[in-house]
N, C-alpha and C positions, 0 to 999 in steps of 0.2 A: 279620618285625617285629623279631626278635631281632637280625638282621644290622643293621637300621636303627639300633636303640638303640646297638649296639656301635660303629657307624660314627660316630654323633653324639658318643659319649663320646670316641672316639679323636681326632676332629676338635678337640674342645675342649682336650684335653691336648696333642696333638702339633702343633697348628697353627703354633706358633712355631718348633719345632726338628725337625720331622719330615722324613723323606726324601720326595722327590717321589712315589716309588712308593706309600708308605703313603697319602699324601694322595690320589693318583689313585684308589686302591681305595675309599677312603671316599666320594669324590665320585661315583664310578660307582654305588656302592650307593644313594646319595641319589637320583640321577637315575632309577635303576631303580624305586625305591619311588614316586617322583613319577609315573612313567609308569603304575604300577598303580593308585594311588589318590592323586591330587594333593592333595585337600582334607585327608585324614587325615594324610598325610605332612607337609604344610605346618604343620598344628597342632603336630605333634611337633617340627618344626624350630624353631618359634617358642618353644615351652616350654623347649627344651633350651638356649636362649641362644646358639646357633651363629651367628645372624645377625651378632652383633657381631664374631665371629671372621672372617666373610667379608670385612669391611672391610679387614682386614690382608692378606688373600690376593689382593686385587684389585690386583696390581702388574704393570706391563708385562713385568718380567723373568721372572715365574713361568710355567712351562709349563702350570699348571692354571687360569690366569685365565679362559680361554674357558669351561671347565666351571663355574667358580664363577658367572660371569655368566649362564650357561644355567640354573643352579639358581635364581638370583634371578628370572630371567624367568619360570620355571615357577611359583615360589611366588606371584609377584605377579599371577598370573592370578586369585587369590582376593582379593576385596575386603578381607577382614579382615587381609590380610598387607601391604597397601600402606603404611599408616602405620608399622607396625613396621619396615619396610625403611628408611623415612625416618629414624625414630628411632634405628636402629642405625648411622646415619651412612654409609649405602651410596652416597648420591647423589654426594658430591664425588669419591670414587675412581672411580666409574663414569664420571662426566663426564671425568675425567682420561684414562681409557682411550680416549675418542673420538679422542685425538691419536695413538694408535699405528697402525702400518701393517698389522698382521696382520688379514686379512679376517674370519677366524672370530671373533676377539675383537671386532672392530667389529660384526659381525652380532649376536652374543649380547648385547653391551652395548646396542645399539640396541633389541633386543627387551626387555631388562630395564627400560630407562628408559621405553620406550613403555608397558609394562604397569603400571609404578608410577604413571605419569601418568594412566592411564585413570580418569576420573571421580574423581580424587583431588586436591583443592585443595592439600593438603600436599605431595603428590608434585610437582605443577606448580611450586609456589613454590620447592621445594628445587632443582629443575632450573634454574629461572629464576635463582635466586640463584647457582648454580654456573656459569652462562653456557653451559649445554648446547645451547640452541637455536642459538646463533651458529655453534658448531662443526659442527652437523648441516647447517645451511644451506650452509656452506662445502663440506662433503662432497658435497652434492647438486650444487653447481655444478661441482666438479672431476670428478665421476663421470658427469655428465649425458650425455655423448656416448658413453660406453662401453656396448656392447651384448652383451658376453659374459655368460653366465648368472649367474656369481658377482656381477658388478657390478649386474646387474638385480635380483638377490635383495636385495642390500644397499640399493639405491635404494628398493625396495618397503618394507623395514623402516624406513628413515629417514623416508620419507613418512608411514608409519603412526605413527611416534613423534611427528612434528610435529603430526599430526592429533589424537592423544590429548592432546598437550601444550596445544593451543589450543582444543579443542572447546568451543563455547558460552562462551568467555571473551574478551570484547571486547578487554581490555587486552593479552592475550598474542597475539591475532590481529593487533592493530595493530602489536605489536612485530615479528611475522614480516613483515608488509607493509613496515614501515620497513627491515627487513633486505634487502628486495628479493627475497623468495621467489617472488613471482607470476611474473615473467618466466622464472625458472628452471623452475617447474612447468609452464608453458605449453610451454617448449622440450622438457621431458621427455616431455610428452604427444605432441608431434609425432614425436620420435625413436623412442619405444618403443610406438607405437600397436598393434604386433603382440602385445605382452605384456599378457595380460588382467589379471593380478594387479596389475601396476604401474599400468596404465591406470585400474583401479578405485580404487586408492589416490589417484591424482591427482584423480579426479573427486570423491571424498569430501572431499579437502583443498580443492578449489575450492568445493564446496558450503558448507564451513565458512566460508571467507573471503569468499565472494561477497555475504554479507548486509551486510557493512560498506560504508558509503558510500565510504570512502577506497580500498577495494580496487577499486571499479568504475572509478575514474579510472586506476588502474594497469593493470587488465585492458584498458581501452580503447587503451592504447599497445602491446598485444601482438596477435598474430594468433589470439587465443583463439576468435574467431567462426569463422574458417576451420577451425581444428583440430576444434572441437566438431561442426561440420556434417559435416566429412569422416568423423569417427568415427560420427556418428549414422547416416549413410547405410549404414555397414557392419553395423549391428546388426540382429539378427533377433529375439533374445530380448526379451520384454517388460520384464524386470527391468533389463536394460542400458539400454534406451531410457529407462526411468523415471529411472535414475540421471543420465542426460545432461539430461533435462528438469529435474531438480531443480537443476542448475547453470544451465541456460538461463534459467529463470524469474527468479531474482534479478538475473542479469546484464542481462536484457532490460529492466530498469527504467531503465537508463541510455540516454539518447537516442543517444549516439555509438555504443554497442554495438548498439542496435536497428538502426541503418542498416547496420552491419557485418554483422549476421546476415542482413539482407535481401539484401545484396550477395553474401553467401557462399552464398545459395540455400536458406536455411532454410524460406522460405515454400513452395517447391515440395515439400519433404519433408513439411511439415505438411498441405498439401492432399492429398498422396498417402495419408497416414495416414487423413485424414477419409474419403476415397473408399473405402479398404479396410475401415474399421471401422463405417461408418454403419449398415449393415443387420445388424450382428452383435449377438447378445445374450450373447456371452461376456463375463465380468466384466472380463478384461484389456483386451478391445477397447473396452468402454464407457469404461474409465478412460483409455485412450489417446486416444479421441475427445475426451473432455473436456479432457485436458491440451493436446492439439494445437490445439483450437479456442480455448481460453483464451489460449494463447501467441500465437496469430494476432492476437487482439484486443489483446493487450499490445503487439505490434509496431506496431500502428496508432496507439498513443498518442503516438508521436514524430512531430513535424510533418514532418520530412524523409522518414522511412521511410513515413509514411502517403501523402504526396504522390507518392512514387516508385511506390507500388503502385496509386495511383488512376489514374495515367497519363491524365489528362484524361477519366476515366470510360470509357476504351476498354480499360483494363488487363484482362488475362485473370484476374488475381487478384481484382479488383473484381467481375468478372462471376461468378466462381465463388462468391464470398461472397454475392452476390445470390441465387444459387440455393439457399443454405441457408435462406432465410426461409420458403419454402413447404414445407420438409422436414417429415417426420413426427417427427423427433427434437427433443425439447424443447431438448436441449443445443445443437443446430445452429441452431434458431430463435433461441435466446438469443444465441449468438455472432454470428449474422448481423445481428441488430438492434443489438447493441453495436458491431459493425464499422461499420454504417451511421452510427451516432451518432458514431463516431470519424472517419469520412470527412467527416462534416458539420461540420467545424471551421473552414471558411472559406466566404465567400459564393459564390465561384466553384463549388466542389464542390456546395454546397447547391442552387444554381440549376440546375446540370446534372442533379442527381439528381431534382429535382422535375419538370423538363421531360421526364425519361425514365421517368416512371411509378412511381417508387419509393414514392410516397405510398399508392397503391392496394395495393401489396404489404404495406405495414405495417398498413394498415387491415384487410386480409383476415386478417393474423396476429392482430391484436387481437380481431377477431371470433371467432376460434377459442378465445379465452381469456376470454370474457366470463363465462360460467357456470363456477364452480369452476375458474377458470383458473390457470395457473402464474404466480405473483406475480413471479418474476424476469423472465419473458418480458414480462409486462405492463409492468414498470418499464423494461425495455430498449427496447421498441417506443415507449413514450411519450417516453423520452429522445431517441430518434432523431427523432421528430416535432417535439419542442421545438426541437432544434438546426436542423432544416430550416426552421422557421418564423421564424428570425432575420432573413434578408434581406427587405427591404421588398417586393421583387417577388414573393416566394413566398407572402406572407400571403393575398392575395385568391385566388390559385390554390388554396391548400390549403383555404380556407374554402369555395370553390365545389365542391371535391371532397368536402366533407362531413366534414372532419376534426373540427370542433367536435362534431358529433353523435356521431361514433365515440368521441370522448374522454369525452363526457358519460355514456356507458353505464357508466363506472367510478365514477360518483359514489357508488355504494353501497359501494364498497370500504372495508374497515376496516383496510387495510394502509397505514401512514404513508408508506412509500417510494412506493407507487403514488399516494397522495393528493398527495404533494409534486410528482411529475412531471406529474400531471394538471393541477394548478394552474399550474405553470410553462408548460405547453404552451398552455393557454387564454390566459394573460397575454401570451405572445409573439404569438399569433394575432390578438388584438384591438388590438395596438399601432397607433394611428392608423387603425383600421378602425371608423369611427363606427357603421355599420349593424350590424356583427357585435357590437360592444360593447352596442348598444341591445337587440338581440335576446337576448343572454345576460343582460343586466342586468334584463330583465323576466321572466326565467325564475325563478319563485318557488322551485322546488325547489333550483335551483343556489344562489340567494342564501341560502336558509335553511341549506343545508349549509355554505356559507362562514362564516356567522355562528357555526355550531356549531364549525367547525374553528378559528375565531379564538380559541377558548377551550382549544385543545389544548395545555395547559401542558407536557405531557410531551414534546411534539414541536415544538420551537422552529421547525424548518424549515417544517412544515405551517402553524403559526400565522402565521409571517411571510409566507408565500406567500398565505395566505387574505386577510390584511389588504391585501396589495399588489394582489390581484385585485379586491377590493371597490373600492379606490381607483381602479384602472384602468378599471373599468366606468363609473364616473362621469366620470373625466377624458377618456376617449375618446368617450363617447356624448354628453356634455353634455345629457343627457335628463332632463326632469322625471319621466317615468314610471319611469326607472331609480332616481332618487333616492327617489321614493315607495316603490318596492318595497323598497329598502334600509332606509328608515325603518320601514316596517311590519314588516320581519323583525328589527328590533332591531340593525341594523348600525352605527348612528351612534356608540355608545359605543366601539366597537372602533377606528373611524377617529380618534376623539379620543385614545385611548390610544396609537395608532400615532404620533401627533404627538410623543410623548415617547420614541420609540425611540432606541436608542444609535446607530443608523445614519442619517446625514444624509439619504441618498437616500430612506429610508422616511419620515422626518419630513416631507420636502419633498412627497412624493407625497400624504401625508395632508393637509397644509395646503392644497395646491392643490384636492384633492377637497372639503375642507370649505368653501373659498372659493366653489366652484361651487354647493354646497348652499345656502350663505347667499345667493348671488346669485339662484338659481332657485327655491328652495322653502323660504325661511326660516321661513315660518309653520308649515309641516308639521313641520319639524325642530326648531323652537324649544325645545320641552319637553325633547327628548332632549339637545340641546346644553347646556341649562341643567343637567340632571341629571348630565351627564358632566363638569361643571365646566370647560368649555372656556375661559371667560374667565380663570379663575385660572391655567390652564396657559399661556395666551398671555402673561399677565403674567410668569410665571416664565421663559418662553423669551426674552422681550424684556429682562428684567433680567439674565439670565445672560451674562456676558462671553464664555463659551465657545461660545455659540450661533453657528453659521456665518452669514455675511452673508445667504445666501439664505433661511435660516430666519427671521431678523429681518424681512427684506423681506416674505416671504409671511405672517408673523404679523400685520404691520401692514395688509396688504391685507385680511386676514380681519377684523380689528377694524373696519375701515371698513364692511365689509358687515354685520357683526353689529349695528351701532348702529341698523339699520333695524328692529330688534325691541325693543319697549319693555322687557320684562323683562331682556333681555341688555344693553341700553343702560344700564339702572340699575346693573347689575353693573359695567360698564365705568367708570361715573362713581364708584362707591363704591371702586374700587381704585386711584385716583390714577394712571391711565395717562399723563396728560399729563406728569407729572414724568419718567417713564421715557423717553417718546418725545422730549421736548425735548432730552434728553441725546444721543439718537441723531442729532440734526440735524448734529452735528459728527463723525459716524462717518467713518472713513477711506475706507469704500466709498461712492462717489458715489451709486449707486442707492439704497442704504440711507438715506443722508442726505436725498435728494430725497423718498423715500417718507415719511420721518419728518415733513418739513415739510407734505406733503399730509395726512397722518394727523392732525397737530396741528390743522390748519385744520378738518378734518372734525369732530373731537371738540369743538373750540371752538364750531362752529355748533350741534352737537347739544346742548351744555350750555346 
């Protein structure tokens, strides 16, 4: 401790005119003290005011420069020392040293700047201001192909410095991307894949940059997919695989890179991991199984990559994924169902899968999760069934396979995501299927649950889908019994509210359903329509210039039907509808204009 105090004093006094030997001795003493107790020594260095002295010692001509930079690197390992280093004006001279040729000076300077930047806003700003990143990126470019140990060590330090400089800072990450650092790092990874420390630094740097959208476009122009898959195949340790996964996941969000990863053979690696880990209860294996199967699902989100793996339903990958559904692992069941939902993104694939028995597999899976089931698996299986039900030719096949009954078992679910998918699946199934729509529309339990969910204000998705299914049951069944069931369950007011939705498609569906109610069961629904103030709402829709032409048309069709009821007709008369409708006779849309003339005649007759 005495030696340290002595050295600090000497440094302050003699820094300007000391001989190199005295200086070397003082610096060695500081390095020794830092090696023994970094934190305590750093505090003493800060209190002594020596940091300011260091700024003048950081000159390319001095033989002590590397040692001074090394001391700064060591003290900057402590969080409390980073701002003092910036305040002492050390950043500009350190950045200047990046232009020198001496490898040891470059190494220690890179370490010092990297440590000062670590989690320090002030440090990063100062380096940015002094133009440090640009020089380091140039060094990476010029050293990239050198494989001697000293160069590789320097490359590792510079990668680390850029990582600390830009970590979790979008602005600085964008700056590095604009400097063209990505192709250089990808090249580095390819050339130095045998060097574990450098590879690791590259991966962390990729993980940093890959979150940014602009980086993905740049990555897509490199052979990153190939390099990462090549590297992945070599890994045995869980931690190393995990590091590569952390880069793959954000990159695989880009459709071009998805296809590159599929072509580079990533899928085979993932399937192999699943096979090796599926029966293991080791924590690492469970984590790997999850990551690999999740990534597999992500790759299927790209249209081209998905179609390539589907291979007309004959693909080995598609077949392997199918075998996940009956598995005993919840994670694989989930990934299998999500993969099917992703394969089911075009009619051809959906028709092929339904013809090849996929529906039964999904219903068996749902059956395993009815009582206290896994919500994510329920949600995924319902998503797959909903997508499969989109092509017209699949609807009847799925209905006769018992899909509606299988789905209805989840009516009791209190989980909004499950409710949402359940509603969407039923709505897809009954589209233009009159018999099924009638059967479901007469199911009092279902209709009552829909009416309840129409009030789920906290869950807009569930609320919207419930309204749409109520309307669909009427529109596709055109059945008096269905309308009566909905009236008795209190559904009318929700359909009237739906006519005021901000979505034109929902407004339209509501108006068509209400027109059918008025045409088929006006007397039954009369009171509810009156209480829900339907006539006032229609007046508002017709008066509003922003209403779409189809909304105006369907509102007038509905008015014509409503005047068959005495109380509703009175309301129509009291609200001066003729005035609004006569204006619509000159509407630019011919259909609207024609319907306005017909409605005007109808109202004139009634009055």
